[in-house]
N, CA and C atoms as an extended XYZ file, in Angstrom:
618
Properties=species:S:1:pos:R:3:atomname:S:1:resname:S:1:resid:I:1 pbc="F F F"
N       -23.117       76.565      143.414 N   MET     1
C       -23.861       77.811      143.309 CA  MET     1
C       -23.080       78.924      144.014 C   MET     1
N       -23.063       80.103      143.368 N   THR     2
C       -22.464       81.276      144.001 CA  THR     2
C       -23.517       82.364      144.130 C   THR     2
N       -23.663       82.904      145.333 N   LEU     3
C       -24.616       83.962      145.623 CA  LEU     3
C       -23.883       85.298      145.716 C   LEU     3
N       -24.389       86.281      145.000 N   TYR     4
C       -23.899       87.657      145.104 CA  TYR     4
C       -25.017       88.438      145.807 C   TYR     4
N       -24.785       88.808      147.052 N   ILE     5
C       -25.833       89.414      147.883 CA  ILE     5
C       -25.477       90.870      148.149 C   ILE     5
N       -26.364       91.792      147.755 N   ILE     6
C       -26.092       93.208      147.970 CA  ILE     6
C       -27.249       93.889      148.698 C   ILE     6
N       -26.897       94.952      149.389 N   ARG     7
C       -27.912       95.862      149.910 CA  ARG     7
C       -28.234       96.857      148.805 C   ARG     7
N       -29.449       97.383      148.807 N   HIS     8
C       -29.860       98.362      147.798 CA  HIS     8
C       -28.994       99.624      147.859 C   HIS     8
N       -29.062      100.433      146.801 N   GLY     9
C       -28.365      101.710      146.770 CA  GLY     9
C       -29.011      102.728      147.701 C   GLY     9
N       -28.356      103.875      147.814 N   GLU    10
C       -28.806      104.913      148.752 CA  GLU    10
C       -30.136      105.538      148.333 C   GLU    10
N       -30.960      105.833      149.329 N   THR    11
C       -32.201      106.587      149.137 CA  THR    11
C       -32.090      107.884      149.932 C   THR    11
N       -33.009      108.807      149.677 N   GLU    12
C       -33.008      110.047      150.468 CA  GLU    12
C       -33.329      109.749      151.929 C   GLU    12
N       -34.107      108.706      152.180 N   PHE    13
C       -34.392      108.319      153.567 CA  PHE    13
C       -33.093      107.910      154.260 C   PHE    13
N       -32.239      107.142      153.569 N   ASN    14
C       -30.928      106.799      154.127 CA  ASN    14
C       -30.126      108.061      154.428 C   ASN    14
N       -30.089      108.922      153.444 N   ARG    15
C       -29.255      110.125      153.542 CA  ARG    15
C       -29.702      111.030      154.681 C   ARG    15
N       -31.014      111.129      154.891 N   LYS    16
C       -31.567      112.026      155.910 CA  LYS    16
C       -31.821      111.315      157.239 C   LYS    16
N       -31.402      110.045      157.334 N   ASN    17
C       -31.553      109.268      158.573 CA  ASN    17
C       -33.016      109.165      158.995 C   ASN    17
N       -33.864      108.868      157.994 N   ILE    18
C       -35.278      108.628      158.239 CA  ILE    18
C       -35.523      107.121      158.131 C   ILE    18
N       -36.305      106.587      159.048 N   VAL    19
C       -36.538      105.140      159.099 CA  VAL    19
C       -37.364      104.707      157.885 C   VAL    19
N       -36.906      103.652      157.208 N   GLN    20
C       -37.655      103.125      156.064 CA  GLN    20
C       -38.452      101.892      156.478 C   GLN    20
N       -37.851      100.738      156.389 N   GLY    21
C       -38.580       99.514      156.706 CA  GLY    21
C       -39.396       99.027      155.529 C   GLY    21
N       -40.160       97.966      155.751 N   SER    22
C       -40.914       97.342      154.666 CA  SER    22
C       -42.099       98.170      154.217 C   SER    22
N       -42.553       99.100      155.063 N   GLY    23
C       -43.732       99.883      154.726 CA  GLY    23
C       -43.454      101.148      153.951 C   GLY    23
N       -42.185      101.447      153.683 N   VAL    24
C       -41.810      102.640      152.926 CA  VAL    24
C       -41.167      102.187      151.618 C   VAL    24
N       -41.867      102.396      150.522 N   ASP    25
C       -41.382      101.921      149.211 CA  ASP    25
C       -40.679      103.067      148.491 C   ASP    25
N       -39.505      103.423      148.976 N   SER    26
C       -38.776      104.589      148.482 CA  SER    26
C       -37.981      104.273      147.222 C   SER    26
N       -37.582      105.336      146.532 N   ASP    27
C       -36.746      105.234      145.339 CA  ASP    27
C       -35.293      105.535      145.680 C   ASP    27
N       -34.382      105.077      144.837 N   LEU    28
C       -32.988      105.485      144.968 CA  LEU    28
C       -32.857      106.975      144.685 C   LEU    28
N       -31.914      107.630      145.351 N   ASN    29
C       -31.577      109.008      144.987 CA  ASN    29
C       -30.463      108.981      143.935 C   ASN    29
N       -29.945      110.140      143.577 N   ASP    30
C       -28.936      110.195      142.513 CA  ASP    30
C       -27.701      109.385      142.884 C   ASP    30
N       -27.284      109.475      144.141 N   THR    31
C       -26.127      108.687      144.578 CA  THR    31
C       -26.422      107.202      144.484 C   THR    31
N       -27.629      106.803      144.877 N   GLY    32
C       -28.007      105.403      144.783 CA  GLY    32
C       -27.966      104.882      143.361 C   GLY    32
N       -28.429      105.698      142.410 N   HIS    33
C       -28.367      105.291      141.005 CA  HIS    33
C       -26.920      105.180      140.532 C   HIS    33
N       -26.049      106.091      141.012 N   GLU    34
C       -24.621      105.994      140.670 CA  GLU    34
C       -24.024      104.713      141.244 C   GLU    34
N       -24.390      104.398      142.471 N   GLN    35
C       -23.893      103.168      143.086 CA  GLN    35
C       -24.345      101.944      142.301 C   GLN    35
N       -25.608      101.939      141.867 N   ALA    36
C       -26.130      100.824      141.077 CA  ALA    36
C       -25.376      100.689      139.763 C   ALA    36
N       -25.119      101.819      139.123 N   ARG    37
C       -24.364      101.811      137.860 CA  ARG    37
C       -22.944      101.295      138.083 C   ARG    37
N       -22.295      101.737      139.157 N   ALA    38
C       -20.926      101.298      139.444 CA  ALA    38
C       -20.885       99.796      139.721 C   ALA    38
N       -21.875       99.300      140.438 N   PHE    39
C       -21.917       97.859      140.693 CA  PHE    39
C       -22.095       97.098      139.381 C   PHE    39
N       -22.989       97.589      138.539 N   TYR    40
C       -23.213       96.926      137.254 CA  TYR    40
C       -21.943       96.922      136.407 C   TYR    40
N       -21.280       98.056      136.325 N   GLU    41
C       -20.079       98.139      135.486 CA  GLU    41
C       -18.998       97.181      135.967 C   GLU    41
N       -18.945       96.945      137.273 N   THR    42
C       -17.933       96.044      137.833 CA  THR    42
C       -18.298       94.578      137.644 C   THR    42
N       -19.593       94.255      137.724 N   TYR    43
C       -20.013       92.847      137.749 CA  TYR    43
C       -20.850       92.427      136.549 C   TYR    43
N       -20.906       93.262      135.515 N   GLN    44
C       -21.715       92.907      134.352 CA  GLN    44
C       -21.193       91.670      133.624 C   GLN    44
N       -19.937       91.326      133.841 N   GLY    45
C       -19.373       90.155      133.189 CA  GLY    45
C       -19.709       88.842      133.863 C   GLY    45
N       -20.297       88.904      135.050 N   VAL    46
C       -20.701       87.667      135.740 CA  VAL    46
C       -21.929       87.094      135.035 C   VAL    46
N       -21.905       85.810      134.798 N   ASP    47
C       -22.998       85.157      134.077 CA  ASP    47
C       -24.135       84.805      135.040 C   ASP    47
N       -24.879       85.828      135.452 N   PHE    48
C       -26.007       85.578      136.351 CA  PHE    48
C       -27.126       84.878      135.595 C   PHE    48
N       -27.613       83.792      136.172 N   GLN    49
C       -28.764       83.092      135.591 CA  GLN    49
C       -30.080       83.484      136.259 C   GLN    49
N       -29.990       84.201      137.388 N   LEU    50
C       -31.195       84.593      138.117 CA  LEU    50
C       -30.899       85.833      138.946 C   LEU    50
N       -31.870       86.759      138.974 N   VAL    51
C       -31.824       87.912      139.871 CA  VAL    51
C       -32.999       87.781      140.833 C   VAL    51
N       -32.737       87.933      142.124 N   VAL    52
C       -33.781       87.861      143.141 CA  VAL    52
C       -33.778       89.174      143.916 C   VAL    52
N       -34.956       89.781      144.057 N   THR    53
C       -35.087       91.014      144.821 CA  THR    53
C       -36.226       90.889      145.818 C   THR    53
N       -36.305       91.876      146.700 N   SER    54
C       -37.504       92.019      147.523 CA  SER    54
C       -38.621       92.581      146.647 C   SER    54
N       -39.742       92.880      147.255 N   LYS    55
C       -40.872       93.464      146.540 CA  LYS    55
C       -40.773       94.990      146.462 C   LYS    55
N       -39.734       95.568      147.038 N   LEU    56
C       -39.638       97.019      147.171 CA  LEU    56
C       -38.778       97.631      146.067 C   LEU    56
N       -39.178       98.816      145.601 N   ARG    57
C       -38.577       99.431      144.414 CA  ARG    57
C       -37.080       99.672      144.540 C   ARG    57
N       -36.628       99.990      145.742 N   ARG    58
C       -35.207      100.328      145.863 CA  ARG    58
C       -34.299       99.156      145.514 C   ARG    58
N       -34.770       97.929      145.719 N   THR    59
C       -33.954       96.794      145.266 CA  THR    59
C       -34.067       96.603      143.756 C   THR    59
N       -35.243       96.825      143.202 N   HIS    60
C       -35.419       96.690      141.749 CA  HIS    60
C       -34.511       97.678      141.014 C   HIS    60
N       -34.507       98.922      141.501 N   GLN    61
C       -33.719       99.961      140.836 CA  GLN    61
C       -32.221       99.698      140.963 C   GLN    61
N       -31.813       99.053      142.040 N   THR    62
C       -30.391       98.764      142.245 CA  THR    62
C       -29.867       97.767      141.220 C   THR    62
N       -30.712       96.851      140.767 N   VAL    63
C       -30.255       95.819      139.819 CA  VAL    63
C       -30.877       95.995      138.437 C   VAL    63
N       -31.441       97.155      138.151 N   ARG    64
C       -32.209       97.315      136.909 CA  ARG    64
C       -31.349       97.118      135.667 C   ARG    64
N       -30.042       97.439      135.747 N   HIS    65
C       -29.178       97.250      134.571 CA  HIS    65
C       -29.036       95.769      134.234 C   HIS    65
N       -29.062       94.929      135.251 N   PHE    66
C       -29.040       93.479      135.007 CA  PHE    66
C       -30.393       93.012      134.473 C   PHE    66
N       -31.466       93.567      135.015 N   LEU    67
C       -32.797       93.197      134.545 CA  LEU    67
C       -32.997       93.602      133.094 C   LEU    67
N       -32.357       94.706      132.683 N   ASP    68
C       -32.447       95.146      131.293 CA  ASP    68
C       -31.835       94.133      130.329 C   ASP    68
N       -31.022       93.221      130.852 N   LYS    69
C       -30.422       92.167      130.022 CA  LYS    69
C       -31.337       90.940      129.923 C   LYS    69
N       -32.551       91.079      130.485 N   ASN    70
C       -33.555       90.004      130.444 CA  ASN    70
C       -33.118       88.747      131.188 C   ASN    70
N       -32.333       88.943      132.241 N   ILE    71
C       -32.021       87.823      133.130 CA  ILE    71
C       -33.290       87.475      133.901 C   ILE    71
N       -33.623       86.214      134.056 N   PRO    72
C       -34.812       85.850      134.837 CA  PRO    72
C       -34.799       86.513      136.207 C   PRO    72
N       -35.982       86.982      136.630 N   TRP    73
C       -36.107       87.800      137.846 CA  TRP    73
C       -37.244       87.265      138.701 C   TRP    73
N       -36.961       87.094      139.982 N   ILE    74
C       -37.970       86.685      140.955 CA  ILE    74
C       -38.013       87.705      142.085 C   ILE    74
N       -39.218       88.181      142.410 N   GLU    75
C       -39.425       89.053      143.566 CA  GLU    75
C       -40.005       88.211      144.698 C   GLU    75
N       -39.523       88.428      145.913 N   THR    76
C       -40.086       87.709      147.051 CA  THR    76
C       -40.164       88.608      148.273 C   THR    76
N       -41.314       88.603      148.957 N   PRO    77
C       -41.411       89.380      150.187 CA  PRO    77
C       -40.586       88.795      151.330 C   PRO    77
N       -40.072       87.574      151.153 N   ASP    78
C       -39.274       86.966      152.209 CA  ASP    78
C       -37.990       87.750      152.483 C   ASP    78
N       -37.521       88.545      151.502 N   ILE    79
C       -36.324       89.364      151.748 CA  ILE    79
C       -36.657       90.856      151.729 C   ILE    79
N       -37.944       91.200      151.939 N   ASN    80
C       -38.284       92.598      152.221 CA  ASN    80
C       -37.557       93.064      153.477 C   ASN    80
N       -37.430       94.378      153.620 N   GLU    81
C       -36.865       94.901      154.854 CA  GLU    81
C       -37.788       94.553      156.022 C   GLU    81
N       -37.220       94.532      157.220 N   ILE    82
C       -38.033       94.324      158.415 CA  ILE    82
C       -39.044       95.462      158.538 C   ILE    82
N       -40.166       95.196      159.148 N   SER    83
C       -41.117       96.265      159.469 CA  SER    83
C       -40.689       96.928      160.772 C   SER    83
N       -40.490       98.237      160.709 N   TRP    84
C       -40.155       99.008      161.914 CA  TRP    84
C       -41.402       99.648      162.535 C   TRP    84
N       -42.579       99.201      162.125 N   GLY    85
C       -43.817       99.625      162.761 CA  GLY    85
C       -44.058      101.123      162.686 C   GLY    85
N       -44.409      101.719      163.820 N   THR    86
C       -44.764      103.139      163.855 CA  THR    86
C       -43.574      104.058      163.618 C   THR    86
N       -42.366      103.518      163.619 N   HIS    87
C       -41.179      104.342      163.366 CA  HIS    87
C       -40.970      104.613      161.873 C   HIS    87
N       -41.625      103.841      161.013 N   GLU    88
C       -41.372      103.971      159.572 CA  GLU    88
C       -41.791      105.351      159.060 C   GLU    88
N       -40.920      105.933      158.245 N   GLY    89
C       -41.172      107.254      157.687 CA  GLY    89
C       -40.887      108.387      158.641 C   GLY    89
N       -40.345      108.076      159.821 N   MET    90
C       -40.091      109.080      160.843 CA  MET    90
C       -38.586      109.307      161.013 C   MET    90
N       -38.172      110.529      161.355 N   PRO    91
C       -36.748      110.772      161.606 CA  PRO    91
C       -36.280      110.050      162.863 C   PRO    91
N       -35.012      109.721      162.888 N   ALA    92
C       -34.442      108.976      164.020 CA  ALA    92
C       -34.111      109.942      165.157 C   ALA    92
N       -35.124      110.300      165.927 N   THR    93
C       -34.942      111.190      167.071 CA  THR    93
C       -34.251      110.438      168.216 C   THR    93
N       -33.722      111.165      169.215 N   PRO    94
C       -33.112      110.472      170.368 CA  PRO    94
C       -34.068      109.494      171.043 C   PRO    94
N       -35.351      109.852      171.120 N   GLU    95
C       -36.325      108.969      171.764 CA  GLU    95
C       -36.519      107.684      170.950 C   GLU    95
N       -36.672      107.826      169.638 N   ARG    96
C       -36.851      106.625      168.793 CA  ARG    96
C       -35.580      105.786      168.774 C   ARG    96
N       -34.434      106.456      168.753 N   THR    97
C       -33.169      105.717      168.771 CA  THR    97
C       -33.025      104.930      170.064 C   THR    97
N       -33.452      105.510      171.181 N   ALA    98
C       -33.379      104.805      172.466 CA  ALA    98
C       -34.253      103.555      172.451 C   ALA    98
N       -35.461      103.657      171.873 N   LEU    99
C       -36.339      102.490      171.764 CA  LEU    99
C       -35.712      101.418      170.872 C   LEU    99
N       -35.108      101.872      169.779 N   TYR   100
C       -34.443      100.941      168.858 CA  TYR   100
C       -33.312      100.202      169.578 C   TYR   100
N       -32.475      100.941      170.293 N   LEU   101
C       -31.341      100.317      170.978 CA  LEU   101
C       -31.800       99.377      172.085 C   LEU   101
N       -32.902       99.714      172.729 N   GLU   102
C       -33.461       98.816      173.743 CA  GLU   102
C       -33.903       97.502      173.103 C   GLU   102
N       -34.529       97.592      171.924 N   MET   103
C       -34.944       96.389      171.208 CA  MET   103
C       -33.726       95.554      170.795 C   MET   103
N       -32.700       96.208      170.268 N   ILE   104
C       -31.482       95.498      169.866 CA  ILE   104
C       -30.872       94.777      171.068 C   ILE   104
N       -30.891       95.423      172.221 N   ASN   105
C       -30.348       94.807      173.434 CA  ASN   105
C       -31.151       93.560      173.812 C   ASN   105
N       -32.466       93.636      173.665 N   HIS   106
C       -33.297       92.444      173.893 CA  HIS   106
C       -32.865       91.312      172.967 C   HIS   106
N       -32.677       91.637      171.679 N   TRP   107
C       -32.271       90.618      170.709 CA  TRP   107
C       -30.928       90.008      171.090 C   TRP   107
N       -29.986       90.855      171.488 N   LYS   108
C       -28.655       90.367      171.854 CA  LYS   108
C       -28.721       89.394      173.028 C   LYS   108
N       -29.724       89.575      173.873 N   HIS   109
C       -29.850       88.718      175.055 CA  HIS   109
C       -30.890       87.611      174.876 C   HIS   109
N       -31.287       87.378      173.626 N   GLY   110
C       -32.106       86.210      173.337 CA  GLY   110
C       -33.601       86.415      173.316 C   GLY   110
N       -34.064       87.660      173.529 N   ASN   111
C       -35.501       87.916      173.445 CA  ASN   111
C       -35.845       88.314      172.017 C   ASN   111
N       -36.087       87.332      171.177 N   PHE   112
C       -36.312       87.590      169.756 CA  PHE   112
C       -37.756       87.974      169.445 C   PHE   112
N       -38.596       88.065      170.475 N   ASP   113
C       -39.972       88.510      170.292 CA  ASP   113
C       -40.131       90.008      170.530 C   ASP   113
N       -39.027       90.687      170.847 N   ALA   114
C       -39.071       92.140      171.027 CA  ALA   114
C       -39.196       92.817      169.666 C   ALA   114
N       -39.893       93.961      169.645 N   SER   115
C       -40.043       94.724      168.407 CA  SER   115
C       -40.302       96.178      168.751 C   SER   115
N       -40.206       97.034      167.751 N   LEU   116
C       -40.688       98.397      167.903 CA  LEU   116
C       -42.215       98.368      167.868 C   LEU   116
N       -42.905       99.426      168.309 N   PRO   117
C       -44.372       99.404      168.324 CA  PRO   117
C       -44.958       99.038      166.955 C   PRO   117
N       -45.779       97.995      166.921 N   ASP   118
C       -46.440       97.505      165.706 CA  ASP   118
C       -45.455       96.983      164.659 C   ASP   118
N       -44.220       96.728      165.070 N   GLY   119
C       -43.205       96.278      164.120 CA  GLY   119
C       -43.015       94.770      164.137 C   GLY   119
N       -42.084       94.322      163.322 N   GLU   120
C       -41.763       92.905      163.187 CA  GLU   120
C       -40.716       92.521      164.223 C   GLU   120
N       -40.780       91.319      164.710 N   THR   121
C       -39.794       90.826      165.669 CA  THR   121
C       -38.621       90.171      164.933 C   THR   121
N       -37.533       89.968      165.681 N   ALA   122
C       -36.394       89.246      165.112 CA  ALA   122
C       -36.786       87.820      164.749 C   ALA   122
N       -37.650       87.211      165.566 N   ALA   123
C       -38.102       85.837      165.290 CA  ALA   123
C       -38.887       85.775      163.982 C   ALA   123
N       -39.745       86.764      163.746 N   GLN   124
C       -40.524       86.789      162.501 CA  GLN   124
C       -39.625       87.012      161.294 C   GLN   124
N       -38.655       87.919      161.421 N   LEU   125
C       -37.714       88.159      160.332 CA  LEU   125
C       -36.904       86.896      160.034 C   LEU   125
N       -36.402       86.261      161.077 N   ARG   126
C       -35.574       85.063      160.876 CA  ARG   126
C       -36.384       83.944      160.239 C   ARG   126
N       -37.666       83.839      160.570 N   ALA   127
C       -38.495       82.776      159.995 CA  ALA   127
C       -38.599       82.931      158.489 C   ALA   127
N       -38.802       84.163      158.003 N   ARG   128
C       -38.916       84.312      156.543 CA  ARG   128
C       -37.553       84.229      155.855 C   ARG   128
N       -36.496       84.641      156.545 N   VAL   129
C       -35.149       84.476      155.983 CA  VAL   129
C       -34.792       82.991      155.891 C   VAL   129
N       -35.127       82.223      156.909 N   ASP   130
C       -34.882       80.775      156.858 CA  ASP   130
C       -35.672       80.131      155.717 C   ASP   130
N       -36.898       80.602      155.494 N   ARG   131
C       -37.703       80.090      154.383 CA  ARG   131
C       -37.027       80.424      153.055 C   ARG   131
N       -36.464       81.613      152.958 N   PHE   132
C       -35.761       82.018      151.742 CA  PHE   132
C       -34.525       81.143      151.502 C   PHE   132
N       -33.773       80.870      152.550 N   ILE   133
C       -32.583       80.030      152.407 CA  ILE   133
C       -32.968       78.613      151.979 C   ILE   133
N       -34.037       78.093      152.546 N   ALA   134
C       -34.506       76.754      152.145 CA  ALA   134
C       -34.866       76.743      150.664 C   ALA   134
N       -35.469       77.825      150.193 N   TRP   135
C       -35.800       77.932      148.769 CA  TRP   135
C       -34.532       78.008      147.920 C   TRP   135
N       -33.538       78.789      148.374 N   LEU   136
C       -32.278       78.886      147.632 CA  LEU   136
C       -31.628       77.515      147.439 C   LEU   136
N       -31.725       76.700      148.457 N   ARG   137
C       -31.092       75.376      148.388 CA  ARG   137
C       -31.696       74.504      147.285 C   ARG   137
N       -32.886       74.851      146.813 N   THR   138
C       -33.535       74.066      145.760 CA  THR   138
C       -33.177       74.558      144.357 C   THR   138
N       -32.499       75.696      144.271 N   ARG   139
C       -32.230       76.291      142.960 CA  ARG   139
C       -31.066       75.582      142.270 C   ARG   139
N       -31.089       75.612      140.939 N   HIS   140
C       -30.047       74.938      140.163 CA  HIS   140
C       -29.151       75.917      139.412 C   HIS   140
N       -29.451       77.215      139.528 N   GLU   141
C       -28.607       78.206      138.855 CA  GLU   141
C       -27.211       78.232      139.504 C   GLU   141
N       -26.211       78.568      138.699 N   LYS   142
C       -24.831       78.599      139.194 CA  LYS   142
C       -24.447       79.956      139.779 C   LYS   142
N       -25.057       81.037      139.274 N   GLN   143
C       -24.730       82.394      139.741 CA  GLN   143
C       -26.054       83.131      139.971 C   GLN   143
N       -26.289       83.560      141.198 N   ILE   144
C       -27.536       84.247      141.546 CA  ILE   144
C       -27.200       85.590      142.182 C   ILE   144
N       -27.834       86.648      141.680 N   LEU   145
C       -27.700       87.991      142.251 CA  LEU   145
C       -28.915       88.268      143.131 C   LEU   145
N       -28.672       88.655      144.382 N   ILE   146
C       -29.738       88.904      145.349 CA  ILE   146
C       -29.622       90.332      145.862 C   ILE   146
N       -30.712       91.103      145.766 N   ALA   147
C       -30.733       92.484      146.278 CA  ALA   147
C       -31.743       92.581      147.412 C   ALA   147
N       -31.277       92.994      148.573 N   THR   148
C       -32.141       93.067      149.745 CA  THR   148
C       -31.858       94.351      150.517 C   THR   148
N       -32.092       94.326      151.836 N   HIS   149
C       -32.088       95.522      152.673 CA  HIS   149
C       -31.189       95.319      153.893 C   HIS   149
N       -30.869       96.428      154.569 N   GLY   150
C       -29.873       96.384      155.628 CA  GLY   150
C       -30.127       95.371      156.728 C   GLY   150
N       -31.263       95.475      157.413 N   ARG   151
C       -31.531       94.549      158.519 CA  ARG   151
C       -31.759       93.135      158.010 C   ARG   151
N       -32.426       93.005      156.879 N   THR   152
C       -32.660       91.670      156.329 CA  THR   152
C       -31.346       91.041      155.890 C   THR   152
N       -30.446       91.860      155.327 N   LEU   153
C       -29.136       91.343      154.951 CA  LEU   153
C       -28.386       90.861      156.186 C   LEU   153
N       -28.459       91.631      157.264 N   ARG   154
C       -27.809       91.200      158.508 CA  ARG   154
C       -28.346       89.839      158.957 C   ARG   154
N       -29.645       89.686      158.891 N   CYS   155
C       -30.265       88.424      159.308 CA  CYS   155
C       -29.878       87.286      158.368 C   CYS   155
N       -29.873       87.568      157.068 N   LEU   156
C       -29.547       86.550      156.070 CA  LEU   156
C       -28.101       86.075      156.209 C   LEU   156
N       -27.172       87.007      156.314 N   ILE   157
C       -25.757       86.638      156.423 CA  ILE   157
C       -25.516       85.861      157.711 C   ILE   157
N       -26.131       86.314      158.793 N   THR   158
C       -26.000       85.611      160.071 CA  THR   158
C       -26.498       84.173      159.947 C   THR   158
N       -27.649       84.002      159.289 N   ALA   159
C       -28.211       82.666      159.125 CA  ALA   159
C       -27.321       81.787      158.253 C   ALA   159
N       -26.793       82.358      157.167 N   LEU   160
C       -25.917       81.580      156.286 CA  LEU   160
C       -24.644       81.124      157.005 C   LEU   160
N       -24.236       81.886      158.007 N   LYS   161
C       -23.055       81.514      158.798 CA  LYS   161
C       -23.390       80.527      159.908 C   LYS   161
N       -24.669       80.164      160.022 N   GLY   162
C       -25.076       79.225      161.048 CA  GLY   162
C       -25.207       79.847      162.421 C   GLY   162
N       -25.353       81.168      162.469 N   LEU   163
C       -25.490       81.893      163.726 CA  LEU   163
C       -26.947       82.281      163.960 C   LEU   163
N       -27.256       82.756      165.153 N   GLY   164
C       -28.627       83.111      165.499 CA  GLY   164
C       -28.868       84.608      165.452 C   GLY   164
N       -30.120       85.028      165.653 N   PRO   165
C       -30.457       86.458      165.593 CA  PRO   165
C       -29.697       87.315      166.595 C   PRO   165
N       -29.235       86.738      167.694 N   ALA   166
C       -28.468       87.508      168.676 CA  ALA   166
C       -27.161       88.032      168.088 C   ALA   166
N       -26.717       87.433      166.990 N   ASP   167
C       -25.423       87.795      166.389 CA  ASP   167
C       -25.547       88.766      165.223 C   ASP   167
N       -26.755       89.260      164.947 N   MET   168
C       -26.952       90.092      163.754 CA  MET   168
C       -26.089       91.343      163.726 C   MET   168
N       -25.820       91.943      164.893 N   GLU   169
C       -25.080       93.207      164.900 CA  GLU   169
C       -23.641       93.035      164.429 C   GLU   169
N       -23.178       91.796      164.367 N   GLY   170
C       -21.823       91.553      163.883 CA  GLY   170
C       -21.685       91.635      162.377 C   GLY   170
N       -22.803       91.745      161.663 N   THR   171
C       -22.781       91.853      160.198 CA  THR   171
C       -22.868       93.319      159.806 C   THR   171
N       -21.889       93.784      159.055 N   ILE   172
C       -21.900       95.175      158.592 CA  ILE   172
C       -22.500       95.238      157.193 C   ILE   172
N       -23.021       96.416      156.836 N   HIS   173
C       -23.594       96.575      155.506 CA  HIS   173
C       -23.467       98.024      155.049 C   HIS   173
N       -23.309       98.193      153.751 N   SER   174
C       -23.244       99.507      153.119 CA  SER   174
C       -24.159       99.480      151.905 C   SER   174
N       -24.547      100.638      151.422 N   ASN   175
C       -25.360      100.672      150.193 CA  ASN   175
C       -24.570      100.067      149.049 C   ASN   175
N       -25.092       99.032      148.455 N   THR   176
C       -24.509       98.167      147.415 CA  THR   176
C       -23.272       97.405      147.900 C   THR   176
N       -23.055       97.345      149.202 N   GLY   177
C       -22.007       96.467      149.720 CA  GLY   177
C       -22.291       95.020      149.338 C   GLY   177
N       -21.261       94.300      148.895 N   LEU   178
C       -21.428       92.965      148.308 CA  LEU   178
C       -20.875       91.864      149.197 C   LEU   178
N       -21.702       90.831      149.375 N   TYR   179
C       -21.265       89.567      149.965 CA  TYR   179
C       -21.266       88.516      148.861 C   TYR   179
N       -20.172       87.795      148.715 N   VAL   180
C       -20.097       86.683      147.766 CA  VAL   180
C       -19.985       85.389      148.569 C   VAL   180
N       -20.941       84.495      148.326 N   VAL   181
C       -21.049       83.275      149.130 CA  VAL   181
C       -21.178       82.071      148.202 C   VAL   181
N       -20.310       81.090      148.392 N   HIS   182
C       -20.363       79.852      147.602 CA  HIS   182
C       -21.117       78.776      148.389 C   HIS   182
N       -22.014       78.112      147.695 N   TYR   183
C       -22.762       77.010      148.304 CA  TYR   183
C       -22.259       75.711      147.697 C   TYR   183
N       -21.583       74.912      148.516 N   GLN   184
C       -21.074       73.628      148.030 CA  GLN   184
C       -21.023       72.635      149.189 C   GLN   184
N       -21.320       71.404      148.874 N   ASP   185
C       -21.345       70.336      149.881 CA  ASP   185
C       -22.212       70.732      151.069 C   ASP   185
N       -23.352       71.377      150.757 N   ASP   186
C       -24.319       71.798      151.773 CA  ASP   186
C       -23.738       72.796      152.773 C   ASP   186
N       -22.703       73.521      152.364 N   GLN   187
C       -22.081       74.531      153.209 CA  GLN   187
C       -22.061       75.878      152.479 C   GLN   187
N       -22.168       76.966      153.247 N   PHE   188
C       -22.041       78.306      152.690 CA  PHE   188
C       -20.667       78.852      153.061 C   PHE   188
N       -19.878       79.158      152.030 N   ILE   189
C       -18.488       79.589      152.223 CA  ILE   189
C       -18.359       81.026      151.723 C   ILE   189
N       -17.879       81.902      152.584 N   PHE   190
C       -17.821       83.331      152.262 CA  PHE   190
C       -16.501       83.695      151.587 C   PHE   190
N       -16.617       84.379      150.438 N   GLU   191
C       -15.445       84.878      149.725 CA  GLU   191
C       -15.250       86.376      149.957 C   GLU   191
N       -16.343       87.153      149.950 N   MET   192
C       -16.297       88.596      150.174 CA  MET   192
C       -17.349       88.976      151.204 C   MET   192
N       -17.046       90.026      151.985 N   GLU   193
C       -18.024       90.527      152.950 CA  GLU   193
C       -18.088       92.055      152.873 C   GLU   193
N       -19.252       92.556      152.510 N   ASN   194
C       -19.522       93.991      152.405 CA  ASN   194
C       -18.469       94.701      151.547 C   ASN   194
N       -18.107       94.110      150.435 N   ASP   195
C       -17.104       94.713      149.556 CA  ASP   195
C       -17.709       95.915      148.819 C   ASP   195
N       -17.033       97.052      148.898 N   THR   196
C       -17.507       98.276      148.229 CA  THR   196
C       -16.460       98.837      147.277 C   THR   196
N       -15.535       97.998      146.841 N   SER   197
C       -14.456       98.496      145.975 CA  SER   197
C       -14.985       99.047      144.657 C   SER   197
N       -16.183       98.626      144.246 N   HIS   198
C       -16.773       99.140      143.003 CA  HIS   198
C       -17.201      100.598      143.135 C   HIS   198
N       -17.247      101.109      144.370 N   LEU   199
C       -17.749      102.481      144.585 CA  LEU   199
C       -16.641      103.526      144.614 C   LEU   199
N       -15.417      103.141      144.296 N   VAL   200
C       -14.284      104.069      144.410 CA  VAL   200
C       -14.531      105.367      143.650 C   VAL   200
N       -15.136      105.298      142.485 N   GLN   201
C       -15.304      106.490      141.652 CA  GLN   201
C       -16.691      107.124      141.768 C   GLN   201
N       -17.502      106.658      142.734 N   VAL   202
C       -18.833      107.251      142.910 CA  VAL   202
C       -18.710      108.512      143.757 C   VAL   202
N       -19.242      109.631      143.237 N   SER   203
C       -19.200      110.882      143.989 CA  SER   203
C       -20.378      110.936      144.942 C   SER   203
N       -20.127      111.417      146.144 N   VAL   204
C       -21.175      111.562      147.146 CA  VAL   204
C       -21.401      113.056      147.395 C   VAL   204
N       -22.604      113.581      147.099 N   PRO   205
C       -22.845      115.000      147.284 CA  PRO   205
C       -22.851      115.400      148.746 C   PRO   205
N       -22.571      116.704      148.974 N   GLY   206
C       -22.675      117.233      150.326 CA  GLY   206
C       -21.364      117.212      151.068 C   GLY   206
């Protein structure tokens, strides 16, 4: 089995540095749609037997060109973005950024029960990501396209590498950045990490 794992395309919330999370069901902006098109044009020749997305529209829109080909599609909340609690829909002010960095520091030092106010913890995120990986191991498709979100992608890639939540910051991600992972002999082997070569011709406004 080969997994093609991408983060969704750009949204206006991304562009304006406004916190999204699982509670904000935003749409792609024009750049995000261009990124989705560029990814499709580069990878449309891959024989995907399954597309898996979160329940949020920005992942659906990122892979819609593949869905238009009537490839089987499964939505799962297990790869929704993390909940950022009361920060969702709010601009990233210095005060909110300080709270975020304090939480990240807790995670780095092993306190996976830390969260933003009313938000999800690293332990809760990892539990649903682990459930998703266990489900993936049962699949028989040879090529699977997965569209998820920045923090969830960090958690997923970390887990596939056999690392813990304290290591999440070591995973980088970009809008439609691609990870290609082969599953063989009960091992996950990485071929690409956050590859964005398909975006060379995408124009970014501003």
